[in-house]
C-alpha positions, 0 to 999 in steps of 0.5 A: 559431886553427884547431883541427882534431881530426878525425884524427892524419893531419893533422899536418905534419912539424916543422922538425926532421923536414924538415931530417932528410928533406932530408939523407937518402941515396937510391937506387931502393927497387924495386931495394932500393937505398934506404939510408935505406928499408933502415935504416927496415926493419931498425930496425923488424925489430929493434924487434919481433924479426921477420925483416924488414920492408917499407915501404908508402905506406899502412897499407891497402896494408900490411894488404891485403898481409898479408891476401893473404899469409895467405889464398887466394881463398874462405877467411875471416878473423875480426875485430871488427865495427869493424875497419878492415880491414873498414870503411875499406879500400874492400872490399879484403879481397874485391877484392884477396884474394877473402876474406870477413870474419866479424865479431864483436861485441867490446868497443870493437873488441877480441875475445876468444879464446873468440869466436875459437874460436866463429867458426872454421868447421869445416875439414871442413865444405866448405859454409862457407869455410875460416877462415885468418886472424884479424886484430886492431886495437890501438889500435882507431880505431872503438873509440875508441883502446882498447888490447888486454890483451896476455894476451887476445892471448896467449890468441888466439895459442894458439887460432890456433896450435891451428887453424893460423890466421894472426894479423895486427895492424893496428897503425896506432896501436900506438905509442899502445898501447905508451905507454899500457900500457908494453908493448914492440914485442918483446912483439907481435912474439913473438905475430903473424905479421904486424904493420903500423904507421903512421908518419903518425898519432901519429908525425907522418910525412907518409906510410907504413906498414911491414909487419913479420913472419916470413920465411915470410910476408914472402917474399911481401910484395915481390911482392904490394906490386908487384901492388898498385902500391906499388913506389916509387923514391927514397922515402928522403926519406919514410923519413927522416921515419919514422926521425926520428919513431921517435927523437923522437915516441913518448914525447911521445904521453903529451901527446896522451893526457893532453889527450884525457882532459882533454877527455873529463872536460869533456864528461862534465860538459856537458849537451849530452853523453849519453855519453863513451866510455872514453879510453884513448889519443888518441881520444875518442868521444861522443854528443850529448844526443837534444835536441841537433841534431847538424848544428847543433852541428858547424856551431857548432864549424866557425864558430869554426874547430874541426873534429871527425869524424862517424862516423855513428850519432850517434858524434862523434870527437876525435883529439888529435895532434902538431899540437894544441898546448897553446894550442889545447887551452886554447881548445878546453877553454874553448869546450866549456864555453862550449857549455853556454850555447849548448846549454842544456837 
């Protein structure tokens, strides 16, 4: 049995999802004539109490489009040093929008309202970039699946309103945050100008993200998506996977969170591990003891068909997901305990 916990992007469509996809009605989405894509966009706009939504092939493109909508070349956005838009989108902030990032050292990828205030450049000081946007990520990827406190986001929103800044949410794993915290999609729609949500991570669809937002920004979204090369044709087959996932795969994320927490508890009791970061959702980040060779450790797992991610700087990552089954979890838990004898200190 292969156990692949490198990412929650590794899932395959379930048989029921595939059947739903094959029955989808489709049209040309560039002409806005694909009824299934239109249905997905309308559903998400309603869920978040936002004006409209637009389907994108990837989350990176959705985030990059949002940044482009909010900013002008030479300006600056504020975000955490762990942010996906800075670390994992190929430098798109500068390439696509001509914008720089002011990075904040937050807590597990999360920043506070007071930190945002301190990071804003004086608007009349023309020597520095004009601050125009704040980008948050919930849950945080590099921060180990941490969830923002909604009250802190409200405070950040007040700062943005006071300083005429846009507020964008990279909500690639927002579904996990909703399940873990009991918050509602509409809670976030009332605070952010734009939100990107991913369908191909925790929800298990084969592809797709959706950008949701206020009319003043979303009127620009279709043109920017075209410029970025994101125009698609009969995408209803893929959009149908997203519709199915929204109806069937959100509540089950509790299983992913529980299994990640159980893995964390096991690792805390293993001598070959030095630290295990808090586990809020489906991402677990840990560091090996200084006397354990990381390369040997990873290769040992791979020889036993177990695959996890090396995030650099000594951090290893496990992500539980739809295809990480009960049987796989049981085997993985047993093997982590067995490793105590292999990497005995």
